[in-house]
N, C-alpha and C positions, 0 to 999 in steps of 0.2 A: 727095599726101596726100588722103584722103577725109574730108570734114568734114560733120557735121550741124549746121546753124545753126538755133537755136530762138529766134526774135525776132519780136515782133508789131508793132514800130514800123517802118513801111515805109522811113522815111528811114535809120534805123540799119541795117536789114537790107540795103538796097541798097548802102549804103556798104561794109559788110563783104564782101558777096558779090562786088562789083566788084573789091575789092582782092585777095581770095583767088584769084579766077579769073585775074586778071592775073598772079598769082604762079604759075600753073600748077596750082592745087589744084582738086579736084572738090568741089562744094558741093551739098548737098541742103538744102531749107528746110522748116521747120514754124513755124506761128504760134501754136500752143496746146499745152497739156500732153498731151492725148489723142493728137493726131497725132504728136507727138514721141516718145511712148512706143512707139507702134506701129512707127515707123520704126527706133528704136534697138534694139528687141527683135527685129526681123525682119532687119536688115541689119548688116553689119560696117562700122564707121567707125574711123578712126585717132584722131579726137578729136571731142568734142561741145562746141559753144559754146552755152551755155544762159542765156537771160535769166531773172533772178530773179523778175520780176513778169510773169505771163502771164494772159490773160483766162480766165475760167471758174473752175471749182472746183479744177483741178489746176494749182498754180503751180510755179515752177521747183524749189523745194525738194522738193515731193511727187514730181515727175518724177525727181529725183536719188535720193531715198530708195527709190522703187520699183525703179529700175534696179539699185541696189546690192543690194536684197533679192532680186532675180531673178538675182543673180550676174553682172551685167554689169559688167565692169571697165574699160570704155572711159574714157580720161581725159576729165574734164569741166572746162571753164573757165567759171566763172560770170560773167555780166555783170549789173551792177545799179546803179541810181541810189541804192540804199541803201548808202552807203559807210562807215557807222559801224562801229567795231570789232566790236560785238556781232553785227551782221549778217554781217560777214565770217566770224566764228567759227562762226556758225550754218551758213553755207554750207559751210565746210570740214568741220565735224563731220557734216554730212549726207552727205558722201562726195565733195565737190568737191576737185579737185586744184589749182585756182588761182582767184583772185577778182580781177576787174578792175572798179573802179568807173567809172561813167559821170560825165562825159564822158571819153573816152580818145583817145589818138592811135592810128591804125592801125598805125604802125610798132611801137609797144610791144605792141599786141595780137598782131601777127604774130610778134614775137620770143617772146612767152610761149607761143603755140600751137606753134611749132617746137621750143621747149625741152621742152614736155611730150611731144611726139612722140618726140624723141630719148631722153628719159629712159625712156619706156615701152619703146622698142626695146632699150635697153641693160639694163633691169632684168628684163624678162620672158624667161625661158629657155623656148624652145619644146620641147615633149616630143618624144622620138624614137619613142615608141610610143603608139598609141591603142588603148584597150581598152573594149569594150562587151559586157557579159555574157561569153560564151566566144569572142567574136570579137576577134582581135588583129591590128593592122596596124603593121608596123615600117617607119618612114619612111627609115631608113638602109639596111636590107637590102632594102627594097622587096618585102617578103613579107607574105602574109596567111595566118593560121591561124584555123580555127574548131575549138575543141577541139584535138585532136592532128592534125587533117587540114590539110595545106597546100593552099591554093587558088590556082590560077594565074589571074591577071587581066591583061587587056590594059591598056596605059598609061591609056587614057581611063576604063576601068572602075575602075582603081586611084584615079584622081583623083576620080571620082564617089563611091566608097566613102569616101575620106578626107574629103571635104566632108560627107557624111552623118554620119560618126562625129564630126567636130569639132562638129557641131550636133545631137548625139544628144539626143533628147527634145524637139526643136523641129521644127515643121512647116517644111519647105523647099519653096518654091514652084518651079514649072517655070521661071518667069522668073529666079529666083535661080540655078538650075542652068545655064540658058542663058548667063547673064552670066559666071558664075564658071568654068564648065568648058568652054564652047564660045566664050566671048568675043563672044556676041551681045548687043547692048544694046537689043534689041527682040525681039518675038515673031514669028518668021518663019512661024508657023502650020505647024510641023513636028512630027512625032511622034518625033523623034530621042531625046527624053528618055525617053519610055515604052519605046522599043525597048531602050535601054541599061539602064534599070532592070530590065526584064524579064530581060535576060541576066544581070544582076548577081544578081537573086533566084534564078535557076536555079542559080547557083554557090554563093551564100551561104546560101540558105534551104532550097531544095528537098531536099537530101540529109539534112536534120536534122529533129529532132522538133518544133521550134517556130520560127516566123519572127521575124526582127528588123526587116525592112523592111516598112512598112505604107503603104497608099495613103490619103490624106486627100481624100475626094471633092471635086472642083471646086477643090482648092487645090494639092496636091502630094504630098509623101512625108514620112515620119518614120521614123527608125531609133530603136527603143526598146529599153531594157534589158528582159530577160526578166522580172525581178522586178516591173517596172511593169505588164507585161501580166497577170501573175498576179493583181494587185490590182484589175483592172478588171472 
C-alpha cells in the first residue's frame, strides 16, 4: 500500500513511518500543506494520513478541501489533537474518510488505514473504457480507436497511453512514467520516454487534424481534451 503521511511532529511522524514500513507499506512524507498538496496532486496514493494542525497558512482542512475540489478521491484519514466532536465533524464534512484523535495506538491506526484501503478497493468500480475527446481505449478488448480508425499499439505503447489517459489534463513527468511504465525508481538518464512518446504521437496524433498529446517543457507531457485546447 502506498501512503502519503503529512505530519510536522518528528516524533509522531517517525513513529508512524517506522510502523508502516515494518508492515511492508511504502511511505512518502510531507511536513506542511503546500508540499502535501503538490505530492497528492502529482502522484497516486492508496491513502493519505493527514495531520489536522500544520504549520503555515495551509492547515490540514485546507489541504483536504483543496484535494476534493480538484477531484482527488484518495481516502484521507485525519490525525488531530483536536478530539472534540465538532472538530471531528468539521474534518469529515471537509471530505475526510476517518478521524483519529491524538494520542493513539499504532495498532488502531493501522487497522483504520487498512479498513479504508479495503473499502475503497471494494467500492470503486474501475472503468473498462477510457475516453478523451475522440480517442477511446478499451481495457478489456485491448483496442484503441481515434474516431472510426483503429490504431495498433505495442504493449508498452498501450500502457503509456493508458497512463496518459487516466491522468488526462494533468502534467505527467518523465520520472512518473519511468516509475509506472518501466519500473525505474530513479532517472537513468535515458531518452526512452521521449522515443516512446514520439512513436505514440506518430500513431495517435499525426494522421489527425489536431493533437492530443502535448509537451510541457522541462517537465513532461500532458494529454488534453480538444475542447480545452480550443479555449486556450
